[in-house]
C-alpha positions as CSV (number, residue, x, y, z in Angstrom):
1,M,-39.5,-13.8,-23.6
2,S,-37.1,-15.6,-25.9
3,D,-34.6,-18.2,-24.6
4,N,-31.8,-15.9,-25.9
5,H,-33.1,-13.1,-23.8
6,R,-33.1,-15.3,-20.7
7,I,-29.5,-16.3,-21.3
8,N,-28.4,-12.7,-21.5
9,I,-30.2,-11.8,-18.3
10,M,-28.5,-14.6,-16.5
11,A,-25.1,-13.6,-17.8
12,K,-25.6,-10.1,-16.6
13,T,-26.7,-11.2,-13.1
14,K,-23.7,-13.5,-12.4
15,Q,-22.0,-13.0,-9.1
16,I,-18.5,-11.7,-9.1
17,T,-15.9,-11.1,-6.4
18,Q,-14.0,-8.0,-5.3
19,D,-10.8,-9.5,-6.6
20,Q,-12.3,-10.1,-10.0
21,I,-13.3,-6.5,-10.3
22,V,-9.9,-5.3,-9.2
23,D,-8.1,-7.6,-11.7
24,W,-10.3,-6.5,-14.6
25,Y,-10.0,-2.8,-13.7
26,M,-6.2,-2.9,-13.4
27,E,-5.8,-4.9,-16.7
28,E,-8.1,-2.4,-18.5
29,Q,-6.1,0.5,-17.2
30,L,-2.9,-1.0,-18.4
31,T,-3.9,-2.6,-21.7
32,A,-7.0,-1.0,-23.1
33,A,-6.7,1.8,-25.6
34,H,-10.0,3.2,-24.4
35,T,-10.9,2.5,-20.7
36,S,-14.5,2.3,-19.7
37,Q,-16.0,5.7,-19.2
38,S,-18.8,4.5,-16.9
39,I,-19.5,1.7,-14.4
40,Y,-22.2,0.5,-16.7
41,A,-19.8,0.2,-19.6
42,F,-17.2,-1.6,-17.4
43,A,-19.8,-4.1,-16.2
44,H,-21.2,-4.6,-19.7
45,K,-17.8,-5.3,-21.0
46,H,-17.2,-8.0,-18.4
47,E,-20.8,-9.4,-18.6
48,F,-22.1,-8.7,-15.2
49,S,-24.7,-6.4,-13.8
50,E,-23.9,-2.8,-12.7
51,S,-25.6,-3.6,-9.4
52,E,-22.9,-6.3,-8.7
53,F,-20.2,-3.6,-9.0
54,Y,-21.9,-1.5,-6.3
55,K,-21.9,-4.4,-3.9
56,H,-18.1,-3.9,-3.7
57,F,-17.4,-0.3,-4.7
58,N,-19.4,2.9,-5.1
59,S,-17.2,4.5,-7.8
60,F,-14.0,4.0,-9.8
61,E,-12.4,6.5,-7.5
62,Q,-13.2,4.4,-4.5
63,L,-12.0,1.3,-6.3
64,E,-8.6,2.9,-7.0
65,K,-8.3,3.8,-3.3
66,E,-9.2,0.2,-2.3
67,I,-6.6,-1.3,-4.7
68,F,-3.7,0.4,-2.8
69,A,-5.4,-0.5,0.6
70,L,-5.6,-4.1,-0.7
71,F,-1.8,-4.2,-1.3
72,C,-1.5,-3.5,2.5
73,S,-4.2,-5.7,3.8
74,K,-3.2,-8.7,1.7
75,S,0.4,-8.3,2.9
76,L,-0.8,-8.4,6.5
77,E,-3.0,-11.4,5.8
78,L,-0.1,-13.2,4.4
79,L,2.1,-12.4,7.4
80,A,-0.6,-13.3,9.9
81,A,-0.6,-16.8,8.6
82,S,3.0,-17.2,9.9
83,K,3.4,-18.3,13.6
84,E,6.9,-16.8,13.5
85,Y,5.5,-13.4,12.6
86,D,3.0,-13.4,15.4
87,Q,5.8,-14.0,17.9
88,S,8.2,-11.5,16.4
89,Q,9.2,-8.2,17.9
90,S,7.7,-5.0,16.6
91,K,10.8,-4.1,14.5
92,H,10.8,-7.5,12.8
93,K,7.0,-7.3,12.2
94,L,7.5,-3.9,10.5
95,L,10.4,-5.3,8.4
96,G,8.3,-8.3,7.4
97,F,5.5,-6.0,6.4
98,Y,7.7,-3.8,4.3
99,F,9.3,-6.6,2.3
100,T,6.0,-8.3,1.7
101,F,4.2,-5.1,0.8
102,F,6.9,-4.1,-1.7
103,E,6.7,-7.6,-3.2
104,F,3.0,-6.8,-3.9
105,L,4.0,-3.4,-5.3
106,T,6.7,-4.9,-7.5
107,A,4.3,-7.6,-8.8
108,N,2.0,-4.7,-9.8
109,R,4.6,-2.1,-10.6
110,S,3.2,-1.1,-14.0
111,Y,-0.1,-0.1,-12.4
112,V,1.5,1.6,-9.4
113,V,3.8,3.6,-11.6
114,L,0.8,4.6,-13.8
115,K,-1.0,6.0,-10.8
116,L,1.9,7.5,-8.8
117,N,4.7,8.3,-11.2
118,G,5.6,11.9,-11.2
119,Q,3.9,12.7,-8.0
120,G,7.1,12.7,-6.0
121,N,6.8,14.8,-2.8
122,H,3.0,15.0,-3.3
123,L,2.3,11.3,-2.5
124,G,0.9,12.2,1.0
125,T,-1.8,14.3,-0.5
126,L,-3.0,11.8,-3.1
127,K,-6.6,10.7,-2.6
128,V,-5.7,7.3,-4.2
129,L,-3.5,6.5,-1.2
130,S,-6.1,7.5,1.4
131,G,-7.3,3.9,1.8
132,L,-3.7,2.7,2.2
133,R,-3.1,5.3,4.8
134,Q,-6.0,4.2,7.0
135,T,-5.1,0.5,6.7
136,F,-1.4,1.2,7.4
137,L,-2.0,3.4,10.4
138,T,-4.2,0.8,12.0
139,F,-1.4,-1.7,11.5
140,A,1.2,0.8,12.9
141,K,-0.8,1.4,16.0
142,S,-1.2,-2.4,16.5
143,L,2.6,-2.8,16.8
144,A,2.5,-1.5,20.4
145,L,5.8,0.3,20.1
146,E,7.4,1.5,23.3
147,P,8.8,5.0,22.7
148,I,9.6,7.5,25.4
149,D,7.1,7.5,28.3
150,F,6.3,11.2,29.1
151,K,4.4,10.2,32.3
152,N,1.3,12.0,31.1
153,E,-1.6,10.3,29.4
154,T,-2.6,13.1,27.1
155,V,1.0,13.7,26.0
156,N,1.5,10.0,25.4
157,R,-1.7,9.8,23.2
158,V,-0.3,12.6,21.1
159,R,3.1,10.8,21.0
160,D,1.4,7.6,19.8
161,R,-0.4,9.4,17.0
162,G,3.0,11.0,16.1
163,V,4.7,7.6,16.0
164,A,2.1,6.2,13.7
165,E,2.2,9.2,11.5
166,S,6.0,9.1,11.3
167,L,5.8,5.5,10.2
168,W,3.3,6.6,7.5
169,V,5.7,9.3,6.3
170,Q,8.5,6.7,6.3
171,L,6.4,4.4,4.1
172,L,5.7,7.2,1.6
173,M,9.4,8.0,1.5
174,T,10.1,4.3,0.7
175,I,7.5,4.2,-2.0
176,K,9.1,7.3,-3.6
177,F,12.5,5.7,-3.4
178,W,11.2,2.5,-4.9
179,L,9.5,4.4,-7.8
180,E,12.9,6.0,-8.6
181,D,15.0,2.9,-8.0
182,E,16.7,1.6,-11.1
183,S,18.8,-1.1,-9.4
184,K,18.6,-4.8,-10.3
185,G,15.8,-6.4,-8.4
186,F,15.3,-3.1,-6.5
187,E,18.2,-4.0,-4.3
188,K,18.7,-0.4,-3.2
189,T,15.1,-0.3,-2.0
190,D,15.8,-3.3,0.2
191,L,18.8,-1.5,1.7
192,F,16.8,1.6,2.2
193,I,14.1,-0.3,4.1
194,E,16.6,-2.0,6.4
195,K,18.5,1.3,7.2
196,S,15.4,3.5,7.6
197,I,13.6,1.1,9.9
198,K,16.7,0.7,12.0
199,A,17.1,4.4,12.2
200,Q,13.4,4.8,13.1
201,F,13.6,2.4,16.0
202,D,16.9,3.9,17.3
203,L,15.3,7.3,17.4
204,M,12.3,6.0,19.3
205,D,14.6,4.3,21.8
206,I,17.1,7.2,22.0
207,A,19.7,4.7,21.0
208,P,23.1,5.5,19.5
209,M,22.8,7.7,16.4
210,Q,25.1,5.6,14.2
211,S,22.2,4.1,12.2
212,V,20.7,7.6,11.6
213,F,24.1,8.7,10.3
214,D,24.3,5.6,8.2
215,L,21.0,6.3,6.6
216,A,21.9,9.9,5.9
217,K,25.2,8.8,4.3
218,F,23.4,6.3,2.1
219,L,20.9,8.9,0.9
220,W,23.6,11.4,0.2
221,K,25.5,8.9,-1.8
222,E,22.4,8.0,-3.8
223,K,21.7,11.6,-4.6
224,K,25.3,12.3,-5.6
225,M,25.3,9.3,-8.0
226,A,21.9,10.3,-9.6
């Protein structure tokens, strides 16, 4: 075996990280005229073995699901490093998550738009968001929210699933709003986040409906101006 052959084999067996694969894939999707048609071609292009890819992902489809889940998990990791976040109330934890999560989306807006633009009301059925959904629902359930107590364990379990699902729907609505937001620095999305989360918590607490009306008025105004 020649020395050159040994060098090539070593190059193809180098260890890589999940983040490296994600970065290479996203960059290729956004910049390459012809994206890799197979995992072998992708691995060959970046000089690592195909088997290294499978240590992290089993397909491009699963990789794309994981990318959106990573936006969520990395947001939570960043927040968890803050003592203030750990001691915060559920509402402020959710707000902190939203603002951090949408910072990640904004930093990767071109990729997010590439994968989600034009889907509109169909975001909830997209397979590419299934990983994000699972990660977010786990987070939503961990908030230990205190909605109405129906004094029945079975009903309360259904209620808890409903609360988590309603927060997921709210997140999808916010993503859709952000995709269509043309304001400077996505300022309108920030307002939407604040108003929608306040409305969500007021509904769970059966609080005064002013914030719900405020959100409805905000959305009506946005639709009228569009």
